[in-house]
C-alpha positions in Angstrom: 21.5 -22.2 2.8 18.8 -19.6 3.5 18.4 -16.1 2.2 18.0 -12.9 4.2 15.3 -10.7 2.6 14.1 -7.2 3.5 10.6 -6.1 2.6 9.4 -2.5 2.3 5.8 -1.3 2.5 6.0 2.0 0.5 4.1 5.0 1.6 4.4 8.8 1.1 4.8 9.6 4.8 6.1 6.3 6.2 7.8 3.3 4.7 7.4 0.1 6.6 10.3 -2.4 6.9 10.7 -6.0 7.8 13.4 -8.6 7.6 13.0 -12.4 7.2 14.7 -15.6 6.5 13.7 -17.9 3.6 14.5 -21.0 5.8 11.8 -20.2 8.3 9.5 -18.2 5.9 8.8 -15.7 8.7 9.5 -12.0 9.1 9.9 -9.5 11.9 9.1 -5.9 11.6 11.8 -3.3 11.8 11.4 0.4 12.6 9.5 2.3 9.8 11.3 5.0 7.9 9.8 8.5 7.9 9.4 9.8 4.4 8.8 13.2 2.9 6.4 12.8 0.0 7.7 9.2 -0.5 11.4 10.0 -0.2 13.1 8.5 2.8 16.3 9.5 4.5 18.5 7.3 2.2 21.3 7.2 4.8 18.9 5.5 7.2 17.9 3.0 4.5 21.6 2.4 3.7 22.3 1.7 7.4 19.5 -0.9 7.5 20.7 -2.6 4.3 24.3 -2.7 5.6 23.2 -4.1 9.0 21.1 -6.9 7.5 23.0 -7.6 4.3 19.9 -8.9 2.4 20.2 -11.2 -0.6 17.2 -9.5 -2.0 14.6 -6.8 -1.3 10.8 -7.2 -1.7 8.8 -4.0 -2.3 5.0 -4.2 -1.9 3.0 -3.0 -4.9 -0.2 -1.2 -3.9 -2.5 -2.2 -6.7 -6.2 -1.4 -7.1 -8.5 -4.2 -6.1 -9.0 -5.1 -9.8 -5.2 -5.5 -10.2 -4.7 -2.2 -12.1 -1.9 0.2 -11.2 -2.5 3.6 -9.5 -0.2 6.6 -8.8 1.1 5.0 -5.6 2.0 1.8 -7.5 4.2 3.8 -9.8 5.8 5.6 -6.9 6.5 2.3 -5.1 8.1 1.0 -8.3 10.3 4.2 -8.5 11.3 3.6 -4.8 12.3 0.0 -5.6 14.2 1.1 -8.7 16.1 3.6 -6.6 17.0 1.0 -4.0 18.4 -1.1 -6.9 20.2 1.9 -8.5 21.7 3.3 -5.2 22.6 0.1 -3.4 22.8 -2.6 -6.1 20.3 -4.9 -4.3 18.1 -7.2 -6.3 14.5 -5.9 -6.0 11.4 -8.0 -6.6 7.7 -6.9 -6.3 4.9 -8.3 -4.3 1.2 -7.6 -4.6 0.2 -5.9 -1.3 -3.5 -5.6 -1.7 -5.2 -5.7 1.7 -2.0 -6.0 3.8 -2.5 -2.7 5.6 -6.1 -3.7 6.4 -4.9 -7.1 7.5 -2.2 -5.5 9.6 -4.6 -3.2 11.3 -6.9 -6.2 12.1 -4.0 -8.2 13.6 -2.8 -5.3 15.8 -6.3 -4.5 16.9 -6.9 -8.1 17.9 -3.7 -8.1 19.9 -3.8 -4.7 21.6 -7.0 -2.9 20.9 -7.5 0.6 19.4 -4.5 2.2 21.2 -2.1 -0.3 19.6 -2.9 1.1 16.1 0.1 3.3 15.8 1.0 4.1 12.2 4.6 2.9 12.4 3.5 -0.4 13.9 0.9 -0.9 11.1 3.5 -0.2 8.5 6.0 -2.7 10.0 3.4 -5.4 10.2 2.3 -4.6 6.7 5.9 -5.1 5.6 6.0 -8.5 7.5 2.8 -9.6 5.7 4.2 -8.6 2.3 7.3 -10.6 3.0 5.5 -13.6 4.4 3.1 -13.7 1.5 6.2 -13.5 -0.9 7.7 -16.5 1.0 4.4 -18.5 0.6 4.5 -17.9 -3.2 8.2 -18.9 -3.4 8.6 -22.1 -1.2 11.5 -23.2 -3.3 13.9 -20.8 -1.6 
């Protein structure tokens, strides 16, 4: 029996979102959430969680390249903790170093410069976060 998992790519202006299944190990991007200084419209987040009924949520951790934490890392942890506190979902963390760069490269290769819309980058970043989490947890 597979698990449905939602991933979030936290940002202060936009929070990318993707949903995936542990059976296939693949993810699809969902519309990004606009955020005001890192705070989303929680009603929109709740609607997404109710629609997909995830078994777990993966939040990307934006670490420095040397693995140390930065201000954005702390804010991403706060966002994940709020998801858990507000909605009771299990939250796990995933190193997201390079996912935004990788997402931009993928989008550019598929559609050129005009395809690099911010919401699309955030959604693909969330997909990459989730797919890398699946790769590290093949037992699910």
